N, C-alpha and C positions, 0 to 999 in steps of 0.2 A: 892179607889184612884180617886179623881177628877182631872182631868188633863187639864191645859190650858197652853200649851208650849208657845204660842205667848205672853201671858200675862207676863210670867216670863223671856222671851228672852232666852229660853233653846230649843235646838234642839230636835225635837221629835224622831230623829233617833240616837240610841245609840248602841255601841258594848257591849254586855253583857258577862262578864268574865265567866269562868268555875266555876260551883258551884255544890254542892250536896244535897241542900236543896230541898224537895219536895214540890210542890204546886198545888192546883187547882185554875183555874182563871175562872171568869165569866164576860162577857162583858154585862153590864147592859144597857148602852146607847152609841150610836155612832157606828161606823163601827168596825169590827174585826180587831185585830192588824195584821201587816205585818211582816214576818220574812225571813231573808236571811241567810240560812246555809252554802252557798258556794259562795264566792266572784265572782265566774265565772258565777253564775247564778242569775236570777232576785228574787224579793220578792215574797213570796207566802202568801195568806191570810190564817190565822189560823182560826179554828172553834170558835164560840163565847164562847163556853165552853170547856175547854181543861185542860189536865193534863200535868204537867211538872215534870219529874224525874230528876236524875243527868244529868248535861249538860257538855260534855267534848270537846266541841268546842266553839269558840267565835262567837256566833250568832250576827247578826246585826238585831235589832228590831225597826220597826217604829210604834210608838203609836200615830201618829199625829191626827187621827180622832177617837180615843178611848176616849171618854169624861168621861167615868165612868166605872171603873173596879173594881171588888171585887176579893181579893186574899186570899186564905186560905193556911197557911204554916204549915207543919208538923214537928213533931220531928223525928229523925231518925227511919225509919221503920214504921212510922205511916200511911203512905199512902198505903203501902202494906197490913198492918192490916186492913185498912178501905175498900179497894177494892179487895184485894186477887190477885193483878196483880204482877208477878215478875218484880221487878224494872229495871232489865236489858232490858226489853222491852220498857222502857219509856225514853231512852236517847235522843230522837228527839222530845218528846212531842207526845200527843195522844188526838184525839177527845173524850170527855167525853161520847158522844152519842154512841160510839162503845162498851162501857162498861155498861152504864146505859141508854139505849135508852130512855125509857119512862120518867125516872126521869130527865134526862138532857132537854128533850123537855118541861116538865112541869115546870122545874126551870126557863128556858128561858122566858116562857110566864108569870110566876108569878113575875119574876124580872122586866121584861119590864113594869109591871103594878105597881110596888111598888111606894108609894106616896113619899117616902124619904129614906134616908140612914138607918134610924132605921127599916123601914118596910123591907128593903132589908136584913138587919142583921137578922131579925127574920125568914125570909124565909130560909136563909142559915143555921141558927142555927137549925131549925126544920129538915132540910135535914141531917145534921150532926148527930143529935141526934138519928135519925131513923137508920142511918147506925151504929152508935157506940153501939147499942143494940146488934148488930151481932158479935162485936169483940170478939176474943179470949183473955183470960187472958195474962197479961204480963208475959214474960218469962225471966229466967236469961240472955239470950242473949240480950234482950231489955235493961236490967240494964247495962250489959257490955258496950253496944254502948253509953248509956248515960254517963257513966263514961269517956269513950274515948272522947266524945265531952267536957265534963266538964274539962278534963286535956289538952284541945287544941290539941288532937291527940298525945300527948307525953307519950304514953303508949306503950309497945311493943305488938305486936299481940299475942305473947305466953301468956302474962299476961291477956289480954282480953279474949283470948279463955278459959283460966282457970276460969275466972270469969263467963264465959257463960256455963261452964262445958261441953265443946266441945273440941274435938282434933283440931289442927290448921287447918287440911284439912276441917273438918266439919265446923268450923268457917268460913273459906274462902267461901265455897259453900253457907252457910246461908247468908253471907254478899252479894254475888252476887244476891241472890234471894230478900233480904229485902232492900238493899242499891243501888243495880245496878252496884256497882263497887267493886274491891277488897278491902279488909280492909286497906292495906297499903296505897293505893292511897286515900281512903276515909279520913284516918287520916291526910294524908298530905295536902289535899285540906281544911279539917277542920281548921288545924293550920293556913293555909294561910288566910282563910276567916276571922277567929277570929282575927288575927293580923291586918288585913286590916280595920276591923270594929273598932278596938281599936285606930289605927291611925287616922281614919276619925273622931272619937269622941274626940280625943286628938291631934289637929294638932300641939300643941307646942312640942310634943314627937318627937324626931329624930328617923330615921330608925334604927340607931344603938341601941337606947333604946328599941324599939319594938322587934329588933332581940333577945335580951337577955331575955325579958319579956315573949317571946313565945317559948323559948327553941330551937331557931336556933343555929347551931354551929358557924356560923359567918354571917355577913351581906350579903356576896355574895350568901349564900344559899337562903336567903330571896329574894334577887333581882332575882335570877335565877328563883324562884317559881313565882314571880310577872310576869316576862316576859313570862314564859310557860303558866300560866293561864289566862293572860289578852292580851298577844301579844304586850305589850308596856313597856316602862321604867317607873318606879314609880315616878321619878323627872320630867318627861315630862308633858305638859298640858293634854295629853291623859291619862297619868297614874293617874293624880289627878281626872279626869273624871271618870276613871274606879273605883277609890276608891268610889265615890258617888253612882255609879250604883251598885257595889257589896253590899254596906251597904243597899241599897234600896231593893235588892233582898233577902238577908240573914236576915235583920231584927234581932231581938233578939232571940237568940236560947237557 
């Protein structure tokens, strides 16, 4: 992402809705981003390379001086398989150097010297391929979660557990480890995120149409989820802004 907020007349400070997608971030040029997790406290500077797991609070992020950021997004459970870290430990983000000290330092140095975006891409691709060689095989659990996402979270946990060949209790424990949140909450946020991305991509659709397209019982359930996960009303200016931010975070899943 190359960011020039002044050029586009957009504020560099945005409220980030709750989400469950996992990411790795690398600051290639400019200062590290600033994050405020508590409205009563000030901003703190994030590391240049950091991990973001599921976010269950509405963080305020200032990207004003981050001119060039690379983000790698993962399918459900992918970051756990790559790094071997329980996702419940990443709900507030984590400095990549605490997990991969030498590799994180080397990546920062190489990315800072990258001639262009393509060179930076090659550096990150090489890092991922080296880590991918250590991955364990895909399991029935991974396939079950993929189906959960494919169906916008509209699958019972019992059905998903059956597909994973696990008991419900085992499935819940596995989800805490690999996703960082209980499976019911993961399904709920997944449905909400998918519905919001659909609305952002199809502004002519009404919220009522989105409600039934994504399996909500009624429009009030969707509005309640929107308020809970973004902190604002969907029809407000802040709500429309939240849609754009959420679409940027989640991307295509």
